[in-house]
C-alpha positions as CSV (number, residue, x, y, z in Angstrom):
1,M,56.6,7.2,3.4
2,A,55.8,6.3,7.0
3,G,52.7,8.5,6.8
4,G,51.4,6.6,3.8
5,E,51.9,3.3,5.4
6,N,50.1,4.4,8.6
7,R,47.2,5.7,6.5
8,R,47.0,2.4,4.7
9,I,47.1,0.4,7.9
10,M,44.3,2.6,9.4
11,E,42.2,2.1,6.3
12,M,42.6,-1.7,6.6
13,Q,41.7,-1.5,10.3
14,M,38.6,0.5,9.5
15,D,37.6,-1.9,6.8
16,A,38.1,-4.8,9.2
17,L,35.9,-3.1,11.8
18,K,33.2,-2.4,9.2
19,D,33.2,-6.1,8.2
20,E,33.3,-7.3,11.8
21,H,30.4,-5.2,13.0
22,G,28.4,-5.1,9.8
23,V,28.3,-1.3,9.9
24,D,28.7,0.9,6.9
25,I,30.0,4.2,8.4
26,D,29.8,5.9,5.0
27,S,26.0,5.6,4.9
28,S,25.6,8.1,7.8
29,K,23.8,10.5,5.6
30,D,20.9,8.0,5.1
31,R,20.3,7.7,8.8
32,I,17.0,8.9,10.3
33,P,17.5,12.0,12.6
34,K,17.5,11.1,16.3
35,N,14.3,13.2,16.9
36,A,12.4,11.7,14.0
37,R,10.3,9.6,16.4
38,S,9.6,12.4,19.0
39,A,6.1,13.2,20.3
40,N,6.2,16.5,18.5
41,N,7.1,14.9,15.2
42,K,4.3,12.3,15.7
43,K,1.8,15.2,15.9
44,L,3.2,16.8,12.8
45,A,3.2,13.5,10.9
46,E,-0.4,13.0,11.8
47,I,-1.3,16.3,10.2
48,Y,0.2,15.0,6.9
49,N,-1.5,11.5,7.0
50,D,-4.4,12.3,4.7
51,A,-2.2,14.0,2.1
52,A,0.2,11.0,2.2
53,E,-2.7,8.6,1.6
54,Y,-3.8,10.8,-1.4
55,E,-0.3,10.8,-2.7
56,A,-0.1,7.0,-2.6
57,E,-3.4,6.7,-4.3
58,L,-2.4,9.2,-7.0
59,K,0.8,7.2,-7.7
60,G,-1.4,4.1,-8.1
61,F,-3.9,5.8,-10.4
62,E,-1.1,7.3,-12.5
63,A,0.6,3.9,-12.9
64,E,-2.7,2.3,-13.8
65,L,-3.3,5.0,-16.4
66,A,0.1,4.4,-17.9
67,I,-0.7,0.6,-18.2
68,L,-4.1,1.4,-19.7
69,N,-2.4,3.6,-22.4
70,D,0.3,1.1,-23.1
71,N,-1.7,-2.1,-23.4
72,A,-4.5,-3.7,-25.4
73,L,-7.8,-4.1,-23.5
74,S,-7.4,-7.9,-23.8
75,D,-4.1,-7.7,-21.8
76,L,-5.2,-5.0,-19.4
77,V,-6.3,-7.0,-16.4
78,A,-3.3,-9.2,-16.5
79,K,-0.9,-6.2,-16.7
80,L,-2.8,-4.4,-13.9
81,N,-2.7,-7.5,-11.6
82,E,1.0,-7.9,-12.4
83,N,1.8,-4.3,-11.6
84,N,-0.2,-4.3,-8.3
85,P,-0.4,-7.9,-6.9
86,E,-1.5,-6.7,-3.5
87,Y,-4.7,-5.1,-4.9
88,E,-7.7,-6.6,-3.2
89,G,-10.3,-5.5,-5.8
90,N,-11.3,-7.1,-9.0
91,Y,-9.9,-5.2,-12.0
92,A,-12.0,-7.1,-14.5
93,K,-15.2,-6.3,-12.8
94,E,-14.3,-2.7,-12.2
95,I,-13.2,-2.2,-15.8
96,A,-16.4,-3.8,-17.1
97,E,-18.5,-1.6,-14.8
98,A,-16.6,1.5,-15.9
99,A,-17.2,0.6,-19.5
100,V,-21.0,0.1,-19.0
101,N,-21.3,3.3,-16.9
102,G,-19.4,5.3,-19.5
103,M,-21.5,3.9,-22.3
104,T,-24.7,4.6,-20.3
105,Q,-23.7,8.2,-20.0
106,L,-23.1,8.4,-23.8
107,V,-26.5,6.8,-24.5
108,E,-28.1,9.3,-22.1
109,A,-26.3,12.1,-23.9
110,K,-27.8,10.7,-27.1
111,S,-24.5,10.3,-28.8
112,H,-24.8,6.4,-28.9
113,T,-27.6,4.0,-29.3
114,K,-29.1,1.7,-26.7
115,E,-28.1,-1.3,-28.9
116,Q,-24.4,-0.3,-28.4
117,L,-25.0,-0.2,-24.6
118,E,-26.6,-3.6,-24.7
119,L,-23.7,-4.9,-26.7
120,V,-21.3,-3.5,-24.1
121,K,-23.3,-5.1,-21.3
122,K,-23.4,-8.6,-23.0
123,M,-19.8,-8.8,-24.2
124,D,-16.7,-9.3,-22.1
125,F,-14.6,-6.2,-22.5
126,T,-11.6,-8.2,-23.6
127,A,-13.5,-9.2,-26.7
128,Y,-14.2,-5.7,-27.9
129,S,-12.6,-4.8,-31.2
130,G,-12.5,-2.1,-33.7
131,E,-14.4,1.1,-33.1
132,L,-16.0,-0.3,-29.9
133,E,-12.6,-1.0,-28.4
134,S,-11.4,2.5,-29.2
135,E,-14.6,4.0,-27.6
136,I,-14.3,1.9,-24.5
137,R,-10.6,2.7,-24.2
138,E,-11.4,6.4,-24.5
139,I,-14.0,6.0,-21.7
140,L,-11.5,4.2,-19.5
141,V,-8.8,6.7,-20.1
142,K,-11.1,9.6,-19.3
143,R,-12.2,7.8,-16.1
144,W,-8.6,7.3,-14.9
145,E,-7.6,10.9,-15.9
146,F,-10.6,12.1,-13.8
147,L,-9.5,10.0,-10.8
148,V,-6.0,11.4,-11.1
149,E,-7.4,15.0,-11.2
150,I,-9.6,14.3,-8.1
151,K,-6.6,13.0,-6.2
152,K,-4.5,16.1,-7.2
153,E,-7.4,18.3,-6.0
154,H,-7.5,16.4,-2.7
155,I,-3.8,16.9,-2.2
156,A,-4.0,20.6,-3.0
157,D,-6.9,21.0,-0.5
158,E,-4.9,19.2,2.2
159,R,-1.9,21.4,1.5
160,A,-4.0,24.5,1.6
161,E,-5.5,23.4,4.9
162,M,-1.9,23.0,6.3
163,K,-1.0,26.5,5.1
164,L,-4.1,27.8,6.9
165,M,-2.9,26.2,10.1
166,G,0.4,28.1,9.6
167,M,2.4,25.0,8.7
168,K,4.6,24.5,5.7
169,P,3.3,21.5,3.8
170,D,6.8,20.5,2.4
171,H,8.2,20.5,6.0
172,L,5.3,18.4,7.2
173,R,5.9,16.0,4.3
174,K,9.6,15.7,5.3
175,V,8.7,15.1,8.9
176,Y,6.0,12.5,7.9
177,Y,8.5,10.5,5.8
178,N,11.2,10.7,8.5
179,Y,8.8,9.7,11.3
180,H,7.7,6.6,9.4
181,G,11.1,5.8,8.1
182,L,10.1,6.1,4.4
183,P,12.4,7.1,1.6
184,Q,11.6,10.6,0.4
185,N,10.8,10.7,-3.3
């Protein structure tokens, strides 16, 4: 019985110490390794910089594509701005330009008329309806899918380059995230 009481007293003392110092001893597995900020890790993290940027851009494009697939064109800009408030560009302008460029390509391929292109140029993309809306949505989806594929190729190229240098890309990724104190996903 005395052993149980001592254990309970020690647990209470440990809880009091945790509260007093604001330290959660149980979260030791989340700590960054002591050598994470070493000069060697800095060099290794710099090797992964470009790939990490491409990964972040890929995540953004995939999120935008999901929003594009889930929302009407009239709600698209509001949803994109809501999802990415720190975005410095102008989604409305970019979407309108993508619609015009996509329709221009279709006119050049002789699958659509110049009148349709002029209609797309004159109208606000949020006012499209019917067949025109579905065509513009298809153009935008193809564009975003193309951007996603480009980023995936860039990441694959960076990883191949790391392998050519004799490095393991997954290890470099781990070092990069540890060095910058980022959660690994």
